[in-house]
C-alpha positions as CSV (number, residue, x, y, z in Angstrom):
1,M,0.1,-0.2,0.0
2,A,3.1,2.3,0.5
3,N,4.2,4.3,-3.0
4,Q,0.8,5.3,-4.0
5,E,0.3,7.8,-6.9
6,R,0.3,11.5,-5.7
7,S,-2.8,12.4,-7.3
8,C,-6.2,11.2,-5.9
9,R,-8.5,9.5,-8.3
10,R,-10.8,8.0,-5.8
11,V,-11.9,8.6,-2.2
12,A,-13.0,6.2,0.5
13,V,-16.0,7.6,2.6
14,Y,-16.8,5.9,6.0
15,C,-19.9,6.9,7.4
16,G,-23.4,5.4,9.0
17,S,-26.0,3.1,7.5
18,A,-28.4,5.2,9.5
19,N,-29.4,9.0,8.9
20,G,-28.6,10.1,12.6
21,S,-30.9,12.5,14.6
22,H,-29.7,15.7,12.9
23,P,-30.7,16.9,9.5
24,A,-27.2,18.2,8.9
25,F,-25.9,14.7,8.8
26,R,-27.7,13.6,5.8
27,A,-27.2,17.0,4.0
28,E,-23.4,16.9,4.5
29,A,-23.3,13.4,3.1
30,A,-25.3,14.6,0.2
31,A,-22.9,17.7,-0.2
32,L,-19.9,15.4,-0.1
33,G,-21.1,13.4,-2.8
34,T,-21.9,16.1,-5.0
35,A,-18.3,17.8,-4.2
36,I,-16.6,14.4,-5.0
37,G,-18.4,14.4,-8.4
38,A,-17.8,18.0,-8.9
39,A,-14.0,17.4,-8.2
40,G,-13.9,14.8,-10.8
41,L,-13.1,12.0,-8.3
42,G,-14.8,8.7,-7.8
43,L,-16.2,7.0,-4.7
44,V,-15.5,3.9,-2.9
45,Y,-17.9,2.9,0.1
46,G,-19.6,0.2,1.7
47,G,-22.3,-0.6,-0.7
48,A,-25.4,-0.1,0.9
49,N,-28.2,1.8,-0.5
50,V,-29.3,3.4,3.2
51,G,-28.4,6.0,5.8
52,L,-25.5,8.3,5.1
53,M,-24.0,5.7,2.9
54,G,-27.0,5.8,0.5
55,A,-26.9,9.5,0.3
56,V,-23.4,9.8,-0.5
57,A,-23.5,7.5,-3.1
58,D,-26.7,8.8,-4.7
59,A,-25.0,12.4,-4.7
60,V,-22.0,11.0,-6.5
61,L,-24.1,9.1,-8.8
62,A,-26.5,12.1,-9.7
63,A,-23.0,14.0,-10.5
64,G,-22.2,11.4,-13.0
65,A,-18.8,10.1,-11.3
66,E,-17.7,6.8,-10.7
67,V,-19.3,4.7,-7.7
68,I,-17.8,1.2,-6.4
69,G,-19.4,-0.3,-3.5
70,V,-17.7,-3.1,-1.6
71,L,-20.2,-5.0,0.5
72,P,-19.6,-8.2,2.8
73,Q,-21.3,-11.4,2.0
74,V,-22.8,-11.2,5.6
75,L,-24.7,-8.2,4.7
76,A,-26.0,-9.4,1.2
77,G,-29.4,-10.7,2.1
78,K,-30.1,-7.6,3.9
79,E,-31.5,-6.0,1.2
80,I,-29.3,-2.9,1.5
81,A,-26.9,-3.4,-1.5
82,H,-27.2,-0.3,-3.9
83,V,-28.1,-1.4,-7.4
84,G,-27.4,1.5,-9.3
85,L,-23.6,1.6,-8.7
86,T,-20.9,1.7,-11.3
87,A,-19.7,-1.5,-9.7
88,L,-20.4,-3.3,-6.5
89,E,-17.9,-6.0,-5.2
90,M,-18.8,-8.7,-2.8
91,V,-16.3,-9.7,-0.3
92,P,-16.1,-12.8,2.1
93,T,-15.5,-10.9,5.1
94,M,-15.7,-7.4,6.9
95,H,-11.9,-7.4,7.1
96,E,-11.7,-7.9,3.2
97,R,-14.3,-5.0,2.8
98,K,-11.7,-2.7,4.6
99,A,-8.7,-3.9,2.6
100,R,-10.1,-3.7,-0.5
101,M,-11.6,-0.2,0.1
102,A,-8.0,1.0,1.3
103,E,-6.6,-0.7,-2.3
104,L,-9.1,1.2,-4.3
105,A,-8.8,4.6,-2.6
106,D,-6.3,7.5,-2.5
107,A,-7.9,9.2,0.7
108,F,-10.2,8.5,3.4
109,L,-12.8,11.0,4.3
110,V,-15.3,10.1,7.4
111,L,-18.7,11.3,8.1
112,P,-20.7,10.6,11.4
113,G,-21.3,6.8,11.9
114,G,-21.3,4.4,14.6
115,Y,-18.9,1.5,15.7
116,G,-18.4,0.3,11.9
117,T,-17.4,4.0,10.9
118,L,-15.2,4.2,13.8
119,D,-13.3,1.1,13.3
120,E,-12.7,1.7,9.7
121,L,-11.5,5.3,10.5
122,M,-9.0,3.8,13.3
123,E,-7.7,0.9,11.1
124,A,-7.1,3.6,8.3
125,V,-5.0,6.1,10.7
126,T,-3.7,3.1,12.2
127,W,-2.2,1.8,9.0
128,A,-0.8,5.6,8.2
129,Q,0.9,5.4,11.7
130,L,2.6,2.1,11.1
131,G,3.7,3.6,7.4
132,L,1.2,1.0,5.5
133,H,0.0,4.1,3.5
134,A,0.5,7.8,3.2
135,K,-3.3,8.6,2.2
136,P,-4.9,11.5,4.0
137,C,-7.5,10.8,6.7
138,I,-9.9,13.3,7.1
139,L,-12.7,13.5,9.5
140,I,-15.7,15.6,8.5
141,N,-16.8,17.5,11.9
142,T,-20.3,17.9,10.8
143,A,-22.3,19.8,13.7
144,G,-19.5,18.9,16.1
145,Y,-20.1,15.3,15.8
146,W,-16.3,14.3,16.2
147,N,-15.7,16.8,19.1
148,G,-15.8,13.7,21.6
149,L,-13.5,11.7,19.7
150,L,-11.1,14.4,19.0
151,A,-10.7,15.7,22.6
152,F,-10.0,12.0,23.5
153,L,-7.4,11.8,21.1
154,D,-5.8,14.9,22.3
155,S,-5.8,13.2,25.8
156,T,-4.0,10.2,24.6
157,V,-1.3,12.6,23.5
158,T,-1.2,14.0,27.1
159,A,-1.4,10.5,28.5
160,G,1.7,9.6,26.3
161,F,0.0,6.9,24.2
162,L,0.1,8.8,21.1
163,K,2.9,11.2,19.8
164,V,1.9,14.2,18.4
165,E,3.3,13.6,14.8
166,N,0.7,10.5,14.7
167,R,-2.1,12.6,16.4
168,Q,-1.7,15.0,13.3
169,L,-2.1,12.2,10.9
170,L,-5.9,12.5,11.5
171,L,-6.9,15.7,9.6
172,V,-10.2,17.6,10.4
173,A,-12.4,19.5,8.3
174,G,-15.5,21.5,9.1
175,S,-17.4,20.7,6.1
176,A,-17.3,18.4,2.5
177,H,-16.3,21.3,0.8
178,D,-13.1,21.6,3.1
179,A,-12.2,18.1,3.0
180,I,-12.3,17.9,-0.9
181,Q,-10.0,21.0,-0.8
182,I,-7.8,19.1,1.3
183,V,-7.6,16.0,-0.8
184,T,-7.3,17.8,-4.2
185,G,-5.0,20.8,-2.9
186,N,-7.5,23.2,-4.0
């Protein structure tokens, strides 16, 4: 995974399969999809048609851009697979889903979500810390959703469990627009 091309062609988006309780969450997911398409980027995501995942994918598709879904077989029978994607890849396990998404993407963007989103985020930034990739990992802090996590991560630096330079591997954007600017350098 090291030695990736410098230019960004596709972004992986990690986010919830639910809409969340604040209307800003779904609105930001749709804005991110629109921004991805407008920037000429492709999307790699979890393959679902529900929640924030579906909102991002639908907006990228509406913008005419590529959308690749990666869905583990354990979720295949749950009727959540998005049928309108450029490509939908089925993989045997959640572990293989994360590895395949990382392989296909040049950056990781993270919207609000639950355990799965947090797991994907932590794995991507841990791989960056270990030098397995040099791809940007960017939290989109919609409505302050990630404030608690960011405070916790700062406390891990203070407590001596995370080096400052590794804490800086996780970037924070205030909006979808800001995240795409970080990715594209525009």
